[in-house]
C-alpha positions in Angstrom: 25.6 -16.7 2.7 23.5 -16.6 5.8 19.7 -17.0 5.6 17.9 -13.7 5.9 16.6 -14.3 9.4 20.1 -15.0 10.7 21.5 -11.6 9.7 22.2 -8.6 11.9 23.5 -5.1 11.2 27.2 -6.2 11.3 26.7 -9.1 8.8 24.7 -7.2 6.2 26.7 -5.8 3.3 26.2 -2.1 2.7 23.1 0.0 3.5 25.1 2.0 6.1 22.8 5.1 5.9 19.7 3.0 6.6 21.4 1.2 9.5 22.7 4.4 11.1 19.3 6.1 10.8 17.4 3.1 12.3 19.9 2.7 15.1 19.5 6.4 15.9 15.7 6.1 15.9 15.8 3.2 18.3 18.4 4.7 20.6 16.5 8.0 21.0 13.1 6.4 21.3 11.8 8.0 18.1 11.1 4.9 16.1 8.0 5.4 13.8 5.2 2.9 14.0 5.6 1.8 10.4 8.7 1.5 8.2 8.9 0.7 4.5 12.1 -0.8 3.0 12.1 -0.6 -0.8 14.6 -1.1 -3.5 15.7 -3.5 -6.3 15.2 -7.2 -5.8 18.2 -8.9 -4.2 19.8 -5.9 -2.4 19.2 -7.3 1.0 15.9 -5.8 2.2 14.6 -9.0 3.7 17.8 -9.5 5.7 17.7 -5.9 6.8 14.1 -6.2 8.0 15.0 -9.1 10.3 18.1 -7.2 11.5 15.9 -4.2 12.4 13.5 -6.4 14.3 16.3 -7.8 16.4 17.5 -4.3 17.3 14.0 -3.3 18.3 13.6 -6.3 20.5 17.0 -5.8 22.1 16.1 -2.3 23.2 15.0 -2.5 26.8 14.0 -6.2 27.4 11.6 -6.1 30.4 11.5 -9.8 31.2 14.0 -12.1 32.9 16.3 -14.2 30.7 14.6 -17.5 31.7 11.5 -16.7 29.7 13.5 -16.2 26.5 15.6 -19.3 26.8 13.0 -22.0 26.2 14.6 -24.5 23.9 13.1 -26.1 20.8 12.9 -25.2 17.1 9.3 -23.9 17.4 8.9 -22.3 20.9 5.3 -21.1 20.5 2.2 -21.8 18.4 -0.8 -19.6 18.7 -4.1 -20.5 17.0 -6.6 -17.7 16.6 -10.1 -18.9 15.9 -12.3 -16.9 13.6 -14.0 -14.1 15.5 -17.0 -12.0 14.8 -16.0 -8.3 14.8 -18.1 -5.5 16.0 -17.6 -2.0 17.4 -16.7 -3.3 20.8 -14.3 -6.0 19.6 -11.1 -5.6 21.7 -8.9 -7.6 19.3 -10.1 -5.6 16.3 -9.1 -2.3 17.7 -12.4 -1.0 19.2 -12.2 0.3 22.7 -9.2 -0.4 24.9 -6.9 -3.3 24.3 -7.1 -6.4 26.5 -4.4 -5.4 29.0 -4.9 -1.6 28.9 -6.5 0.5 31.5 -10.3 0.1 31.7 -12.9 2.6 33.0 -13.9 2.1 36.6 -17.5 0.8 36.7 -18.2 2.3 40.1 -16.6 5.7 39.3 -13.7 7.3 41.0 -13.5 7.2 44.8 -14.2 10.6 46.5 -11.1 12.4 47.7 -10.7 12.6 51.5 -11.8 15.9 53.0 -9.0 18.2 54.0 -9.2 20.7 56.9 -9.9 24.2 55.8 -6.8 26.4 55.6 -6.5 30.2 55.3 -5.6 31.3 51.9 -2.0 32.4 51.5 -1.4 36.2 51.2 -1.3 37.5 47.7 2.3 38.5 46.5 3.0 42.2 45.9 2.5 43.1 42.2 5.7 43.4 40.2 6.4 46.5 38.3 5.6 46.2 34.6 8.6 46.4 32.3 8.5 49.0 29.5 7.4 47.5 26.2 10.2 47.0 23.6 9.5 47.8 20.0 9.9 45.1 17.4 10.8 42.5 20.1 10.4 38.9 19.2 10.2 36.0 21.6 13.1 33.7 21.1 11.9 30.2 20.7 13.9 27.8 22.9 15.2 24.8 21.0 13.7 21.5 22.0 16.2 19.4 24.0 17.7 16.6 21.9 16.7 13.1 22.9 19.5 11.4 24.8 20.7 8.4 22.8 20.9 5.1 24.8 23.2 2.7 22.9 21.5 -0.6 22.0 23.4 -3.8 21.7 22.0 -6.9 20.0 20.9 -9.5 22.6 22.1 -13.0 21.7 18.9 -14.5 22.9 16.9 -12.3 20.6 19.2 -13.2 17.8 18.5 -16.9 18.2 14.7 -16.4 18.6 14.3 -14.3 15.5 16.4 -16.7 13.5 13.7 -19.3 14.2 10.9 -17.2 12.9 8.1 -18.6 10.8 5.6 -16.9 8.4 1.8 -17.0 9.1 0.3 -20.4 8.3 -3.3 -21.8 8.4 -4.8 -24.8 10.1 -8.1 -24.9 8.2 -9.5 -21.4 8.6 -7.6 -20.6 11.8 -4.3 -18.8 11.5 -1.3 -20.3 13.2 1.5 -18.0 14.3 4.6 -20.1 15.0 8.0 -19.2 16.4 8.9 -16.1 18.4 5.6 -14.9 20.0 6.3 -11.2 19.6 7.4 -11.4 15.9 4.9 -12.2 13.1 5.6 -12.6 9.4 3.1 -11.9 6.6 3.8 -12.8 3.0 1.9 -14.1 0.0 0.8 -17.7 0.7 2.3 -20.6 -1.3 1.0 -20.7 -4.8 -0.5 -17.2 -4.4 0.8 -14.0 -5.9 -0.7 -11.6 -3.4 -1.4 -11.0 0.2 -5.0 -11.7 0.9 -7.5 -9.8 2.9 -7.9 -12.7 5.4 -4.3 -12.4 6.3 -4.6 -8.7 7.0 -7.7 -9.2 9.1 -5.9 -11.8 11.2 -3.0 -9.4 11.4 -5.4 -6.8 13.0 -6.4 -9.3 15.6 -2.8 -10.0 16.6 -1.6 -6.4 16.2 -3.8 -5.3 19.2 -2.4 -8.0 21.5 0.3 -6.7 23.8 3.8 -8.2 23.5 4.4 -11.0 25.9 8.2 -11.3 26.2 9.6 -7.9 25.0 8.4 -4.3 25.0 7.4 -4.3 21.3 5.4 -6.4 18.9 7.0 -6.4 15.4 5.1 -7.5 12.2 7.1 -8.0 9.0 5.1 -7.7 5.7 7.0 -9.0 2.7 5.7 -8.2 -0.7 3.8 -5.0 0.3 3.1 -4.2 -3.3 1.1 -7.4 -3.7 -1.5 -6.5 -1.1 -4.9 -6.6 -2.7 -7.2 -3.5 -2.6 -9.5 -4.9 0.1 -6.6 -6.0 2.2 -5.0 -2.6 1.8 -8.1 -0.9 3.1 -8.1 -3.2 6.1 -4.4 -2.5 6.8 -5.1 1.3 6.8 -7.1 0.9 10.0 -4.0 -0.5 11.8 -1.7 2.1 10.2 -3.8 5.1 11.2 -4.4 4.2 14.8 -1.7 1.7 15.9 -1.1 0.8 19.5 2.1 2.3 21.0 3.8 -1.1 21.3 3.4 -2.1 17.6 6.0 -1.6 14.8 5.2 -2.7 11.2 8.0 -3.2 8.7 6.8 -3.4 5.1 9.2 -4.6 2.4 8.7 -4.2 -1.4 10.6 -4.4 -4.6 8.2 -2.1 -6.4 7.6 1.0 -4.3 5.4 2.7 -6.9 2.9 -0.1 -6.9 2.2 0.3 -3.2 -1.0 2.3 -2.6 -0.3 6.0 -1.8 -2.4 5.8 1.3 -0.1 3.1 2.7 3.1 4.8 1.6 2.1 8.1 3.2 1.8 6.4 6.6 5.2 4.7 6.5 8.7 6.1 7.0 10.4 5.5 3.7 13.8 3.7 3.8 15.3 3.3 0.3 17.8 0.5 -0.1 20.1 1.1 -2.9 22.4 -1.2 -4.8 26.0 -1.5 -3.6 28.9 0.1 -5.4 30.7 -2.4 -7.6 34.0 -2.1 -5.7 32.4 -2.6 -2.3 30.4 -5.6 -3.5 33.6 -7.1 -5.0 35.4 -6.6 -1.8 32.7 -8.4 0.2 32.7 -11.3 -2.3 36.4 -11.8 -2.0 36.8 -11.2 1.8 33.6 -12.7 3.2 32.9 -15.5 0.6 36.4 -16.4 -0.5 35.5 -16.0 -4.2 38.3 -15.6 -6.8 38.9 -11.8 -7.5 38.4 -12.2 -11.3 35.1 -14.0 -10.8 34.0 -11.5 -8.1 34.6 -8.7 -10.6 32.3 -10.4 -13.1 29.6 -11.1 -10.5 29.7 -7.6 -9.0 29.4 -6.0 -12.4 26.8 -8.3 -13.8 24.6 -8.1 -10.7 24.2 -4.4 -10.8 25.2 -4.1 -7.1 22.7 -6.7 -5.8 24.4 -9.1 -3.4 21.9 -12.0 -4.0 22.4 -11.9 -7.8 26.1 -11.6 -7.4 26.2 -14.7 -5.3 24.1 -16.6 -7.9 26.6 -15.6 -10.6 29.6 -16.4 -8.5 28.3 -19.9 -7.5 27.2 -20.7 -11.1 23.4 -20.5 -10.6 23.1 -17.8 -13.3 25.7 -19.2 -15.7 23.2 -21.1 -17.8 20.6 -18.4 -17.4 22.9 -15.8 -18.9 23.7 -18.0 -21.8 20.0 -18.7 -22.6 19.2 -14.9 -22.4 22.1 -14.1 -24.7 21.1 -16.8 -27.2 17.6 -15.4 -27.3 19.0 -12.0 -28.2 21.4 -13.3 -30.8 18.5 -15.1 -32.6 17.3 -11.6 -33.7 20.4 -11.3 -35.9 20.4 -14.9 -36.9 16.7 -15.2 -37.9 15.6 -11.6 -38.1 13.0 -9.4 -36.4 10.4 -12.0 -36.9 11.9 -13.7 -33.9 11.3 -10.7 -31.7 8.2 -11.9 -29.7 9.8 -15.3 -28.9 13.2 -13.7 -28.0 11.6 -11.1 -25.6 9.5 -13.7 -23.9 12.3 -16.2 -23.5 14.6 -13.5 -22.1 12.2 -12.4 -19.4 11.2 -16.0 -18.6 14.8 -17.0 -18.1 15.9 -13.9 -16.3 12.9 -13.8 -14.0 11.9 -10.1 -14.5 12.1 -7.3 -17.1 14.6 -5.5 -15.0 17.0 -8.4 -14.8 16.6 -9.2 -18.5 17.3 -5.6 -19.4 20.4 -5.6 -17.3 21.8 -8.8 -18.8 21.1 -7.6 -22.3 22.8 -4.3 -21.6 26.0 -6.1 -20.5 25.8 -8.2 -23.6 25.6 -5.1 -25.9 28.4 -3.4 -24.0 30.7 -6.5 -24.3 30.0 -6.9 -27.9 30.9 -3.2 -28.5 34.1 -3.6 -26.5 35.0 -6.8 -28.3 34.5 -5.1 -31.7 36.4 -1.9 -31.0 39.2 -3.1 -28.7 39.4 -6.9 -29.0 42.7 -7.1 -27.1 41.2 -5.5 -24.0 39.7 -8.6 -22.4 40.0 -7.2 -18.9 37.2 -4.7 -19.8 34.7 -7.4 -20.5 32.0 -8.4 -18.1 31.3 -11.8 -19.6 34.9 -13.0 -20.1 33.7 -16.6 -19.8 31.4 -16.3 -22.9 33.7 -15.2 -25.7 32.1 -17.7 -28.0 28.8 -15.9 -27.8 30.3 -12.4 -28.0 32.0 -13.4 -31.3 29.2 -15.5 -32.7 27.4 -12.8 -34.7 28.9 -9.8 -36.5 28.5 -6.6 -34.5 26.8 -3.3 -35.5 28.4 -0.9 -33.0 26.1 2.1 -33.6 23.0 -0.1 -33.4 24.2 -1.7 -30.2 24.8 1.7 -28.7 21.3 2.8 -29.4 20.0 -0.5 -28.1 21.8 0.0 -24.8 20.3 3.4 -24.4 16.8 2.0 -24.9 17.5 -0.9 -22.5 18.5 1.7 -19.9 15.0 3.2 -20.1 13.5 -0.3 -20.1 15.3 -1.0 -16.8 13.3 1.6 -15.1 10.0 0.0 -16.1 10.3 -2.8 -13.6 9.1 -0.4 -10.9 6.4 1.3 -13.1 2.8 0.6 -12.1 1.4 0.9 -15.6 3.6 -1.8 -17.3 1.2 -4.7 -17.9 3.1 -6.6 -20.6 6.8 -6.5 -19.9 7.5 -8.6 -23.0 6.1 -5.7 -25.2 8.3 -3.2 -23.4 11.4 -5.3 -24.0 10.4 -5.7 -27.7 10.4 -1.9 -28.0 13.9 -1.7 -26.5 15.3 -4.3 -28.8 13.5 -3.1 -32.0 15.8 -1.8 -34.7 14.7 1.3 -36.6 
């Protein structure tokens, strides 16, 4: 599968409503200054963010092609030294931007004197129409904006594909790659976006674009922005320059501050239907149909996870999560803390662990009730684990219902200990 920065609208699986809406916004010139892509991890939000940026840049390029054709893997590197901000700081948003219109220091030039002319004769008064009772003025509908079709520019496609996230050379930020595209995400070995990154983002956000008509800033992991950084970001969201577009991406929409969410156009990215995902896996990736069926079902409609399953990356992970669950019936409920911790650690999140355990419970029920219906199983390649421990069908049904509720907790802002939530879902009454 292509890296996220290499994708465009035609190569992204699914998300047709979002793509149609964004394309319409761009074509009619009504694109909001801030968009927020949110949905489960692995549905393609990062790829969609890069694709949207390419469409924005392709709409009305004002510069000749030669400026966009500079070769090299890193076309541009901009180092911004630390600056002291005050009320008159042009980079920080105070006053006019660097290239905008400034006040004339010497005042406006006096208008030339015109020769005096006789005033025109007043028109004859028109007769007043008789008032109509209960008459209402019909409001004329606003004319619809004319859509101008936008086609992806190949030069923009290549430039965005060589984009780099924000880096630091000491204390000075370094923005590499396409000069009008900037990427913000949690630094390496950090779990959140820091306030220093957002302050540097403010400096760059007020600089006019140099090669296109827009400056686009991608913020990945918007739910990890610290409180101080969020307050700093609000200044840019409330009064952005006309040429700036921010695209925020998050897996956990409810954890983003309400003050930030309310200032962004919400674009939910849902999981793909199983049949559609299976068709893409078979046609675009050349995966065997039986394996594609397992991957599409097990992934819950998330292309990234489906590809991991299809290419074997999650095969051992599934087995370890299932082994942790079966230890509860081999050892007893005393193994619950260890089993819940192992399941989340191997799966990567409480949501993915819950989804894997739901498919295990379902397959065990199917295997117990209709053992000859192997085509109904999700984990056809793990019959040894499905038959390893005797099955309690009513108990597994109740467990699957609790796991369904646990699956929603991944996006809940108050879940501090996911292992405890998974323990509640697996606990037998």
